[in-house]
OpenMM code with the backbone's topology and positions (N, CA, C; nanometers):
from openmm import Vec3, app, unit

residues = "MET ALA SER LEU ARG ARG HIS ARG ARG ARG LEU LEU ALA LEU ALA ALA LEU LEU LEU VAL VAL LEU ALA ALA THR ALA LEU GLY GLY VAL THR GLY ALA LYS VAL LEU ASP GLY ASP ASP ASP ALA CYS ASP ALA ALA ARG GLY ALA PRO PRO ALA GLN THR ARG PHE MET PRO ALA ALA LEU SER PHE ASP GLN ILE GLY THR VAL THR ARG VAL ARG LYS GLY LYS GLY HIS PHE VAL VAL GLN ALA VAL SER THR ARG PRO ILE ASP GLU LEU THR VAL LEU ILE GLN ASP ALA VAL THR ALA ALA GLY TYR ARG PRO ALA GLY MET ASP ASN GLU GLY PHE GLU ALA GLU VAL PHE PHE THR THR GLY PRO TYR ALA ALA GLY GLN ALA LEU VAL ARG GLN SER ALA CYS GLU GLY ARG TRP ASP ILE THR LEU ILE LEU ILE ASP ARG ASN PRO LYS ALA GLY SER ALA".split()
positions = [
    Vec3(4.9780, 2.3262, -1.0738),
    Vec3(4.9845, 2.4075, -0.9558),
    Vec3(5.1216, 2.4006, -0.8917),
    Vec3(5.1814, 2.2810, -0.8912),
    Vec3(5.3135, 2.2628, -0.8320),
    Vec3(5.4176, 2.3413, -0.9109),
    Vec3(5.4031, 2.3449, -1.0421),
    Vec3(5.5001, 2.4189, -1.1226),
    Vec3(5.4869, 2.5696, -1.0979),
    Vec3(5.3659, 2.6162, -1.0706),
    Vec3(5.3451, 2.7574, -1.0394),
    Vec3(5.4141, 2.7937, -0.9084),
    Vec3(5.4056, 2.7050, -0.8075),
    Vec3(5.4731, 2.7290, -0.6795),
    Vec3(5.6242, 2.7324, -0.6977),
    Vec3(5.6772, 2.6377, -0.7758),
    Vec3(5.8219, 2.6362, -0.8013),
    Vec3(5.8653, 2.7641, -0.8737),
    Vec3(5.7855, 2.8063, -0.9672),
    Vec3(5.8149, 2.9287, -1.0408),
    Vec3(5.8161, 3.0491, -0.9470),
    Vec3(5.7183, 3.0587, -0.8552),
    Vec3(5.7119, 3.1685, -0.7582),
    Vec3(5.8326, 3.1650, -0.6651),
    Vec3(5.8702, 3.0441, -0.6176),
    Vec3(5.9863, 3.0315, -0.5288),
    Vec3(6.1132, 3.0768, -0.5998),
    Vec3(6.1265, 3.0372, -0.7251),
    Vec3(6.2442, 3.0786, -0.8023),
    Vec3(6.2474, 3.2310, -0.8201),
    Vec3(6.1302, 3.2887, -0.8494),
    Vec3(6.1235, 3.4343, -0.8637),
    Vec3(6.1570, 3.5034, -0.7323),
    Vec3(6.1050, 3.4521, -0.6199),
    Vec3(6.1354, 3.5098, -0.4890),
    Vec3(6.2834, 3.4950, -0.4562),
    Vec3(6.3403, 3.3796, -0.4872),
    Vec3(6.4829, 3.3581, -0.4617),
    Vec3(6.5669, 3.4522, -0.5476),
    Vec3(6.5278, 3.4690, -0.6736),
    Vec3(6.5989, 3.5587, -0.7632),
    Vec3(6.5873, 3.7031, -0.7146),
    Vec3(6.4669, 3.7429, -0.6713),
    Vec3(6.4468, 3.8779, -0.6194),
    Vec3(6.5306, 3.9002, -0.4937),
    Vec3(6.5347, 3.8001, -0.4041),
    Vec3(6.6150, 3.8116, -0.2824),
    Vec3(6.7635, 3.8244, -0.3167),
    Vec3(6.8087, 3.7445, -0.4117),
    Vec3(6.9484, 3.7508, -0.4538),
    Vec3(6.9800, 3.8875, -0.5139),
    Vec3(6.8889, 3.9375, -0.5953),
    Vec3(6.9070, 4.0688, -0.6553),
    Vec3(6.9151, 4.1771, -0.5478),
    Vec3(6.8309, 4.1694, -0.4456),
    Vec3(6.8355, 4.2665, -0.3364),
    Vec3(6.9680, 4.2591, -0.2610),
    Vec3(7.0178, 4.1382, -0.2389),
    Vec3(7.1461, 4.1225, -0.1700),
    Vec3(7.2581, 4.1842, -0.2526),
    Vec3(7.2575, 4.1581, -0.3820),
    Vec3(7.3611, 4.2136, -0.4691),
    Vec3(7.3526, 4.3659, -0.4711),
    Vec3(7.2317, 4.4209, -0.4834),
    Vec3(7.2160, 4.5667, -0.4847),
    Vec3(7.2592, 4.6282, -0.3522),
    Vec3(7.2231, 4.5658, -0.2424),
    Vec3(7.2627, 4.6173, -0.1109),
    Vec3(7.4143, 4.6132, -0.0951),
    Vec3(7.4757, 4.5034, -0.1368),
    Vec3(7.6214, 4.4919, -0.1266),
    Vec3(7.6901, 4.5965, -0.2136),
    Vec3(7.6353, 4.6204, -0.3320),
    Vec3(7.6926, 4.7208, -0.4211),
    Vec3(7.6804, 4.8593, -0.3594),
    Vec3(7.5647, 4.8900, -0.3054),
    Vec3(7.5438, 5.0208, -0.2435),
    Vec3(7.6355, 5.0389, -0.1238),
    Vec3(7.6459, 4.9384, -0.0395),
    Vec3(7.7334, 4.9480, 0.0767),
    Vec3(7.8790, 4.9558, 0.0350),
    Vec3(7.9146, 4.8829, -0.0683),
    Vec3(8.0518, 4.8889, -0.1186),
    Vec3(8.0856, 5.0261, -0.1710),
    Vec3(7.9894, 5.0891, -0.2387),
    Vec3(8.0111, 5.2245, -0.2890),
    Vec3(8.0295, 5.3231, -0.1764),
    Vec3(7.9501, 5.3109, -0.0704),
    Vec3(7.9635, 5.3992, 0.0450),
    Vec3(8.0969, 5.3756, 0.1126),
    Vec3(8.1324, 5.2490, 0.1301),
    Vec3(8.2588, 5.2172, 0.1937),
    Vec3(8.3747, 5.2704, 0.1105),
    Vec3(8.3669, 5.2530, -0.0217),
    Vec3(8.4719, 5.3040, -0.1086),
    Vec3(8.4842, 5.4543, -0.0984),
    Vec3(8.3716, 5.5240, -0.0905),
    Vec3(8.3761, 5.6695, -0.0790),
    Vec3(8.4402, 5.7105, 0.0515),
    Vec3(8.4111, 5.6383, 0.1584),
    Vec3(8.4719, 5.6727, 0.2859),
    Vec3(8.6221, 5.6516, 0.2822),
    Vec3(8.6657, 5.5484, 0.2138),
    Vec3(8.8090, 5.5244, 0.2032),
    Vec3(8.8739, 5.6404, 0.1291),
    Vec3(8.8119, 5.6832, 0.0174),
    Vec3(8.8679, 5.7944, -0.0586),
    Vec3(8.8619, 5.9230, 0.0219),
    Vec3(8.7479, 5.9493, 0.0878),
    Vec3(8.7350, 6.0707, 0.1666),
    Vec3(8.8301, 6.0698, 0.2848),
    Vec3(8.8628, 5.9524, 0.3337),
    Vec3(8.9505, 5.9417, 0.4490),
    Vec3(9.0970, 5.9547, 0.4134),
    Vec3(9.1297, 5.9714, 0.2866),
    Vec3(9.2687, 5.9851, 0.2437),
    Vec3(9.3145, 6.1269, 0.2749),
    Vec3(9.3681, 6.1451, 0.3941),
    Vec3(9.4069, 6.2775, 0.4408),
    Vec3(9.5147, 6.3421, 0.3548),
    Vec3(9.6039, 6.2620, 0.2959),
    Vec3(9.7149, 6.3158, 0.2183),
    Vec3(9.6688, 6.3869, 0.0920),
    Vec3(9.5603, 6.3432, 0.0320),
    Vec3(9.5168, 6.3964, -0.0968),
    Vec3(9.4843, 6.5453, -0.0922),
    Vec3(9.4326, 6.5936, 0.0181),
    Vec3(9.3917, 6.7340, 0.0259),
    Vec3(9.4777, 6.8162, 0.1215),
    Vec3(9.5928, 6.7628, 0.1601),
    Vec3(9.6865, 6.8409, 0.2406),
    Vec3(9.7411, 6.9550, 0.1556),
    Vec3(9.8174, 7.0417, 0.2175),
    Vec3(9.8799, 7.1508, 0.1442),
    Vec3(9.9630, 7.0936, 0.0292),
    Vec3(9.9515, 7.1561, -0.0864),
    Vec3(10.0218, 7.1083, -0.2058),
    Vec3(10.1723, 7.1276, -0.1900),
    Vec3(10.2471, 7.0294, -0.2370),
    Vec3(10.3937, 7.0389, -0.2376),
    Vec3(10.4384, 7.1058, -0.3658),
    Vec3(10.5281, 7.1999, -0.3523),
    Vec3(10.5802, 7.2689, -0.4687),
    Vec3(10.6699, 7.1792, -0.5526),
    Vec3(10.6723, 7.2063, -0.6810),
    Vec3(10.7590, 7.1320, -0.7726),
    Vec3(10.9047, 7.1620, -0.7393),
    Vec3(10.9919, 7.0650, -0.7582),
    Vec3(11.1341, 7.0880, -0.7303),
    Vec3(11.1963, 7.1829, -0.8332),
    Vec3(11.3048, 7.2496, -0.7954),
    Vec3(11.3726, 7.3414, -0.8889),
    Vec3(11.4141, 7.2752, -1.0191),
    Vec3(11.4428, 7.1460, -1.0160),
    Vec3(11.4790, 7.0756, -1.1396),
    Vec3(11.3656, 7.0801, -1.2417),
    Vec3(11.2435, 7.0952, -1.1948),
    Vec3(11.1294, 7.1072, -1.2864),
    Vec3(11.0965, 7.2530, -1.3162),
    Vec3(11.0944, 7.3378, -1.2139),
    Vec3(11.0523, 7.4769, -1.2345),
    Vec3(11.1494, 7.5542, -1.3237),
    Vec3(11.2700, 7.5023, -1.3431),
    Vec3(11.3663, 7.5704, -1.4317),
    Vec3(11.3182, 7.5713, -1.5771),
    Vec3(11.2228, 7.4843, -1.6106),
    Vec3(11.1698, 7.4810, -1.7472),
    Vec3(11.0733, 7.5961, -1.7752),
    Vec3(11.0276, 7.6640, -1.6717),
    Vec3(10.9353, 7.7764, -1.6901),
    Vec3(11.0142, 7.9000, -1.7321),
    Vec3(10.9565, 7.9842, -1.8180),
    Vec3(11.0239, 8.1099, -1.8507),
    Vec3(11.0458, 8.1912, -1.7233),
    Vec3(11.1589, 8.2621, -1.7160),
    Vec3(11.1916, 8.3397, -1.5959),
    Vec3(11.0817, 8.4404, -1.5624),
    Vec3(11.0152, 8.4939, -1.6629),
    Vec3(10.9132, 8.5963, -1.6394),
    Vec3(10.7766, 8.5376, -1.6033),
    Vec3(10.7626, 8.4054, -1.6061),
    Vec3(10.6347, 8.3417, -1.5723),
    Vec3(10.6331, 8.3080, -1.4233),
    Vec3(10.5493, 8.3777, -1.3500),
    Vec3(10.5417, 8.3575, -1.2058),
    Vec3(10.4002, 8.3168, -1.1644),
    Vec3(10.3928, 8.2137, -1.0826),
    Vec3(10.2648, 8.1711, -1.0261),
    Vec3(10.2505, 8.2186, -0.8813),
    Vec3(10.3365, 8.3094, -0.8376),
    Vec3(10.3347, 8.3555, -0.6982),
    Vec3(10.1977, 8.4061, -0.6550),
    Vec3(10.1273, 8.4773, -0.7420),
    Vec3(9.9956, 8.5311, -0.7080),
    Vec3(9.8829, 8.4317, -0.7370),
    Vec3(9.9161, 8.3229, -0.8061),
    Vec3(9.8146, 8.2281, -0.8517),
    Vec3(9.7958, 8.1124, -0.7554),
    Vec3(9.9058, 8.0431, -0.7270),
    Vec3(9.8974, 7.9252, -0.6417),
    Vec3(10.0300, 7.8526, -0.6386),
    Vec3(10.0259, 7.7262, -0.6029),
    Vec3(10.1467, 7.6449, -0.5902),
    Vec3(10.1690, 7.5623, -0.7159),
    Vec3(10.2850, 7.5804, -0.7781),
    Vec3(10.3231, 7.4972, -0.8919),
    Vec3(10.3631, 7.3618, -0.8359),
    Vec3(10.2946, 7.2569, -0.8805),
    Vec3(10.3195, 7.1233, -0.8266),
    Vec3(10.4025, 7.0351, -0.9197),
    Vec3(10.4061, 7.0695, -1.0489),
    Vec3(10.4819, 6.9882, -1.1439),
    Vec3(10.5034, 7.0679, -1.2716),
    Vec3(10.6201, 7.0516, -1.3310),
    Vec3(10.6496, 7.1127, -1.4605),
    Vec3(10.7158, 7.0052, -1.5467),
    Vec3(10.6658, 6.9907, -1.6672),
    Vec3(10.7243, 6.8945, -1.7625),
    Vec3(10.7580, 6.9693, -1.8909),
    Vec3(10.8675, 6.9284, -1.9509),
    Vec3(10.9086, 6.9890, -2.0776),
    Vec3(10.9021, 6.8826, -2.1853),
    Vec3(10.8352, 6.9166, -2.2934),
    Vec3(10.8295, 6.8282, -2.4094),
    Vec3(10.9047, 6.8926, -2.5231),
    Vec3(10.8991, 6.8322, -2.6380),
    Vec3(10.9669, 6.8890, -2.7547),
    Vec3(10.8875, 7.0105, -2.8032),
    Vec3(10.9393, 7.1276, -2.7761),
    Vec3(10.8769, 7.2503, -2.8233),
    Vec3(10.7679, 7.3063, -2.7342),
    Vec3(10.7436, 7.2462, -2.6182),
    Vec3(10.6407, 7.2983, -2.5284),
    Vec3(10.6728, 7.2597, -2.3840),
    Vec3(10.6001, 7.3201, -2.2920),
    Vec3(10.6111, 7.2811, -2.1520),
    Vec3(10.4725, 7.2826, -2.0888),
    Vec3(10.4598, 7.2071, -1.9803),
    Vec3(10.3328, 7.1939, -1.9093),
    Vec3(10.3569, 7.2296, -1.7631),
    Vec3(10.2769, 7.3210, -1.7104),
    Vec3(10.2848, 7.3602, -1.5703),
    Vec3(10.1550, 7.3153, -1.5036),
    Vec3(10.1679, 7.2393, -1.3950),
    Vec3(10.0510, 7.2010, -1.3161),
    Vec3(10.0596, 7.2725, -1.1827),
    Vec3(9.9457, 7.3210, -1.1365),
    Vec3(9.9413, 7.3974, -1.0120),
    Vec3(9.8068, 7.3783, -0.9442),
    Vec3(9.7998, 7.4215, -0.8188),
    Vec3(9.6738, 7.4233, -0.7451),
    Vec3(9.6585, 7.5608, -0.6816),
    Vec3(9.5329, 7.5997, -0.6619),
    Vec3(9.5048, 7.7301, -0.6033),
    Vec3(9.3744, 7.7251, -0.5247),
    Vec3(9.3638, 7.8156, -0.4292),
    Vec3(9.2392, 7.8286, -0.3531),
    Vec3(9.1694, 7.9609, -0.3845),
    Vec3(9.2222, 8.0337, -0.4800),
    Vec3(9.1574, 8.1597, -0.5194),
    Vec3(9.0303, 8.1292, -0.5985),
    Vec3(8.9355, 8.2223, -0.6020),
    Vec3(8.8131, 8.2022, -0.6822),
    Vec3(8.8468, 8.1910, -0.8310),
    Vec3(8.7695, 8.1122, -0.9031),
    Vec3(8.7972, 8.0854, -1.0446),
    Vec3(8.7984, 8.2131, -1.1289),
    Vec3(8.7093, 8.3080, -1.1005),
    Vec3(8.7063, 8.4328, -1.1777),
    Vec3(8.8368, 8.5103, -1.1612),
    Vec3(8.8903, 8.5096, -1.0418),
    Vec3(9.0169, 8.5765, -1.0143),
    Vec3(9.1329, 8.4999, -1.0794),
    Vec3(9.1269, 8.3665, -1.0734),
    Vec3(9.2338, 8.2845, -1.1303),
    Vec3(9.2525, 8.3083, -1.2790),
    Vec3(9.1435, 8.3156, -1.3527),
    Vec3(9.1558, 8.3325, -1.4980),
    Vec3(9.2280, 8.4629, -1.5319),
    Vec3(9.2004, 8.5676, -1.4575),
    Vec3(9.2658, 8.6962, -1.4818),
    Vec3(9.4125, 8.6903, -1.4401),
    Vec3(9.4411, 8.6305, -1.3247),
    Vec3(9.5792, 8.6198, -1.2773),
    Vec3(9.6644, 8.5341, -1.3711),
    Vec3(9.6079, 8.4262, -1.4212),
    Vec3(9.6814, 8.3415, -1.5167),
    Vec3(9.7090, 8.4191, -1.6442),
    Vec3(9.6089, 8.4891, -1.6930),
    Vec3(9.6275, 8.5696, -1.8138),
    Vec3(9.7380, 8.6725, -1.7922),
    Vec3(9.7383, 8.7402, -1.6786),
    Vec3(9.8415, 8.8405, -1.6496),
    Vec3(9.9810, 8.7768, -1.6416),
    Vec3(9.9907, 8.6614, -1.5748),
    Vec3(10.1207, 8.5951, -1.5576),
    Vec3(10.1775, 8.5493, -1.6916),
    Vec3(10.0938, 8.4919, -1.7753),
    Vec3(10.1415, 8.4421, -1.9044),
    Vec3(10.1723, 8.5586, -1.9985),
    Vec3(10.0963, 8.6647, -1.9902),
    Vec3(10.1239, 8.7846, -2.0697),
    Vec3(10.2589, 8.8443, -2.0290),
    Vec3(10.2887, 8.8457, -1.9003),
    Vec3(10.4176, 8.8972, -1.8522),
    Vec3(10.5341, 8.8141, -1.9052),
    Vec3(10.5085, 8.6887, -1.9400),
    Vec3(10.6128, 8.6009, -1.9942),
    Vec3(10.6266, 8.6142, -2.1454),
    Vec3(10.5539, 8.7091, -2.2071),
    Vec3(10.5715, 8.7365, -2.3489),
    Vec3(10.4672, 8.6781, -2.4415),
    Vec3(10.3644, 8.6152, -2.3898),
    Vec3(10.2564, 8.5610, -2.4725),
    Vec3(10.1431, 8.6626, -2.4754),
    Vec3(10.0509, 8.6449, -2.5694),
    Vec3(9.9365, 8.7347, -2.5774),
    Vec3(9.8083, 8.6585, -2.5456),
    Vec3(9.7172, 8.7202, -2.4717),
    Vec3(9.5888, 8.6539, -2.4457),
    Vec3(9.5078, 8.6443, -2.5744),
    Vec3(9.4350, 8.5329, -2.5889),
    Vec3(9.3549, 8.5131, -2.7103),
    Vec3(9.2107, 8.4791, -2.6765),
    Vec3(9.1715, 8.4961, -2.5518),
    Vec3(9.0345, 8.4711, -2.5123),
    Vec3(9.0256, 8.3777, -2.3939),
    Vec3(8.9053, 8.3712, -2.3397),
    Vec3(8.8821, 8.2796, -2.2291),
    Vec3(8.7377, 8.2355, -2.2265),
    Vec3(8.7157, 8.1215, -2.1636),
    Vec3(8.5822, 8.0649, -2.1475),
    Vec3(8.5716, 8.0190, -2.0027),
    Vec3(8.4780, 8.0769, -1.9288),
    Vec3(8.4623, 8.0438, -1.7879),
    Vec3(8.3190, 7.9970, -1.7645),
    Vec3(8.3052, 7.8708, -1.7251),
    Vec3(8.1733, 7.8139, -1.6998),
    Vec3(8.1423, 7.8032, -1.5504),
    Vec3(8.2295, 7.8571, -1.4669),
    Vec3(8.2051, 7.8559, -1.3233),
    Vec3(8.2653, 7.7365, -1.2511),
    Vec3(8.2640, 7.6214, -1.3138),
    Vec3(8.3232, 7.5007, -1.2549),
    Vec3(8.4500, 7.4617, -1.3305),
    Vec3(8.4712, 7.5260, -1.4459),
    Vec3(8.5859, 7.4992, -1.5311),
    Vec3(8.6074, 7.6230, -1.6177),
    Vec3(8.7338, 7.6546, -1.6422),
    Vec3(8.7642, 7.7700, -1.7271),
    Vec3(8.8859, 7.7394, -1.8131),
    Vec3(8.8913, 7.8038, -1.9294),
    Vec3(9.0053, 7.7925, -2.0189),
    Vec3(9.0493, 7.9328, -2.0580),
    Vec3(9.1807, 7.9524, -2.0617),
    Vec3(9.2384, 8.0787, -2.1059),
    Vec3(9.3337, 8.0440, -2.2200),
    Vec3(9.3208, 8.1125, -2.3324),
    Vec3(9.3977, 8.0809, -2.4528),
    Vec3(9.5014, 8.1886, -2.4797),
    Vec3(9.6151, 8.1458, -2.5411),
    Vec3(9.7259, 8.2370, -2.5655),
    Vec3(9.7810, 8.2196, -2.7061),
    Vec3(9.8425, 8.3283, -2.7557),
    Vec3(9.9108, 8.3254, -2.8852),
    Vec3(10.0509, 8.3826, -2.8665),
    Vec3(10.1333, 8.3598, -2.9669),
    Vec3(10.2624, 8.4265, -2.9777),
    Vec3(10.2835, 8.4492, -3.1272),
    Vec3(10.3046, 8.5737, -3.1634),
    Vec3(10.3109, 8.6058, -3.3062),
    Vec3(10.1806, 8.5634, -3.3709),
    Vec3(10.1860, 8.5023, -3.4891),
    Vec3(10.0634, 8.4614, -3.5578),
    Vec3(10.0136, 8.3225, -3.5153),
    Vec3(10.0804, 8.2607, -3.4165),
    Vec3(10.0505, 8.1218, -3.3823),
    Vec3(9.9750, 8.1073, -3.2504),
    Vec3(9.8914, 8.0057, -3.2454),
    Vec3(9.8314, 7.9661, -3.1172),
    Vec3(9.9464, 7.9155, -3.0310),
    Vec3(9.9502, 7.9585, -2.9062),
    Vec3(10.0655, 7.9257, -2.8220),
    Vec3(10.0300, 7.8358, -2.7043),
    Vec3(9.9023, 7.8188, -2.6750),
    Vec3(9.8669, 7.7290, -2.5662),
    Vec3(9.7421, 7.7711, -2.4922),
    Vec3(9.7213, 7.7019, -2.3801),
    Vec3(9.6030, 7.7312, -2.3002),
    Vec3(9.6258, 7.6907, -2.1546),
    Vec3(9.5477, 7.7532, -2.0700),
    Vec3(9.5422, 7.7150, -1.9293),
    Vec3(9.4033, 7.6579, -1.9051),
    Vec3(9.3981, 7.5450, -1.8371),
    Vec3(9.2715, 7.4822, -1.8007),
    Vec3(9.2610, 7.4844, -1.6487),
    Vec3(9.1518, 7.5395, -1.5982),
    Vec3(9.1270, 7.5465, -1.4544),
    Vec3(9.0030, 7.4629, -1.4266),
    Vec3(9.0180, 7.3639, -1.3377),
    Vec3(8.9063, 7.2747, -1.3031),
    Vec3(8.8930, 7.2613, -1.1530),
    Vec3(8.7699, 7.2385, -1.1088),
    Vec3(8.7474, 7.2121, -0.9673),
    Vec3(8.8252, 7.0888, -0.9273),
    Vec3(8.8893, 7.0964, -0.8133),
    Vec3(8.9639, 6.9838, -0.7596),
    Vec3(8.8694, 6.8927, -0.6826),
    Vec3(8.9148, 6.7726, -0.6533),
    Vec3(8.8394, 6.6827, -0.5653),
    Vec3(8.8425, 6.7350, -0.4227),
    Vec3(8.9344, 6.8255, -0.3939),
    Vec3(8.9465, 6.8859, -0.2615),
    Vec3(8.8643, 7.0144, -0.2584),
    Vec3(8.7744, 7.0245, -0.1650),
    Vec3(8.6841, 7.1392, -0.1575),
    Vec3(8.7609, 7.2705, -0.1489),
    Vec3(8.7189, 7.3674, -0.2295),
    Vec3(8.7795, 7.4990, -0.2275),
    Vec3(8.9115, 7.5089, -0.3031),
    Vec3(8.9476, 7.4045, -0.3747),
    Vec3(9.0749, 7.4021, -0.4459),
    Vec3(9.0496, 7.3856, -0.5958),
    Vec3(9.1355, 7.4488, -0.6754),
    Vec3(9.1279, 7.4407, -0.8208),
    Vec3(9.2563, 7.3804, -0.8746),
    Vec3(9.2450, 7.2916, -0.9726),
    Vec3(9.3596, 7.2335, -1.0415),
    Vec3(9.3825, 7.3128, -1.1692),
    Vec3(9.5071, 7.3479, -1.1935),
    Vec3(9.5438, 7.4289, -1.3104),
    Vec3(9.6434, 7.3508, -1.3950),
    Vec3(9.6182, 7.3458, -1.5244),
    Vec3(9.7135, 7.2885, -1.6192),
    Vec3(9.7371, 7.3927, -1.7277),
    Vec3(9.8608, 7.4379, -1.7382),
    Vec3(9.9002, 7.5373, -1.8377),
    Vec3(9.9933, 7.4702, -1.9377),
    Vec3(9.9573, 7.4745, -2.0642),
    Vec3(10.0405, 7.4186, -2.1710),
    Vec3(10.0750, 7.5329, -2.2658),
    Vec3(10.2041, 7.5555, -2.2856),
    Vec3(10.2496, 7.6631, -2.3735),
    Vec3(10.3623, 7.6139, -2.4626),
    Vec3(10.3676, 7.6703, -2.5848),
    Vec3(10.4828, 7.6397, -2.6691),
    Vec3(10.6034, 7.7124, -2.6104),
    Vec3(10.7195, 7.6574, -2.6347),
    Vec3(10.8449, 7.7136, -2.5863),
    Vec3(10.8868, 7.8238, -2.6827),
    Vec3(10.8893, 7.9465, -2.6358),
    Vec3(10.9262, 8.0597, -2.7210),
    Vec3(11.0763, 8.0663, -2.7457),
    Vec3(11.1562, 8.0016, -2.6608),
    Vec3(11.3027, 8.0035, -2.6742),
    Vec3(11.3569, 7.8606, -2.6696),
    Vec3(11.3238, 7.7766, -2.7660),
    Vec3(11.3650, 7.6368, -2.7577),
    Vec3(11.5164, 7.6159, -2.7599),
    Vec3(11.5926, 7.7083, -2.8158),
    Vec3(11.7385, 7.6929, -2.8227),
    Vec3(11.8071, 7.7409, -2.6952),
    Vec3(11.7314, 7.8050, -2.6063),
    Vec3(11.7912, 7.8582, -2.4840),
    Vec3(11.8150, 7.7502, -2.3798),
    Vec3(11.7646, 7.6287, -2.4029),
    Vec3(11.7866, 7.5204, -2.3077),
    Vec3(11.6828, 7.5126, -2.1997),
    Vec3(11.6038, 7.6154, -2.1852),
    Vec3(11.4900, 7.6115, -2.0940),
    Vec3(11.3774, 7.6878, -2.1576),
    Vec3(11.2581, 7.6620, -2.1085),
    Vec3(11.1413, 7.7247, -2.1715),
    Vec3(11.1328, 7.8704, -2.1388),
] * unit.nanometer
topology = app.Topology()
chain = topology.addChain("A")
for resn in residues:
    res = topology.addResidue(resn, chain)
    for name in ("N", "CA", "C"):
        topology.addAtom(name, app.Element.getBySymbol(name[0]), res)
């Protein structure tokens, strides 16, 4: 009988400890979310990429109707444009397609799932890249990543 009581006490102590750990985890998760949600800088107006980066974009590629270009990187034979927008995703996919087409690429299709979309491009017989549009952590904002091959690699800029 004494061993049964000890066993019950141990089970109760273990259950109490488990409840404390679960409560602390839940409260920690809420606290962590508040810290992230309280980060005012994350969802402020996007800062445009500096001219030292935007020079890598083809002159005919404009994001003026799309959103704010926040970063441009150039790799060997390709470039990456990152941007943010508050336009609806259905409108964004068409505007991105138009902007990239104006820069000399051809549209090759798109896939729009409502929360994420992809627009594909070609140049000549080759796949030339894609634009990925995803919901941002900031309400009403979309993150855009455009990756394209450099059509003029010898020109010194994309």
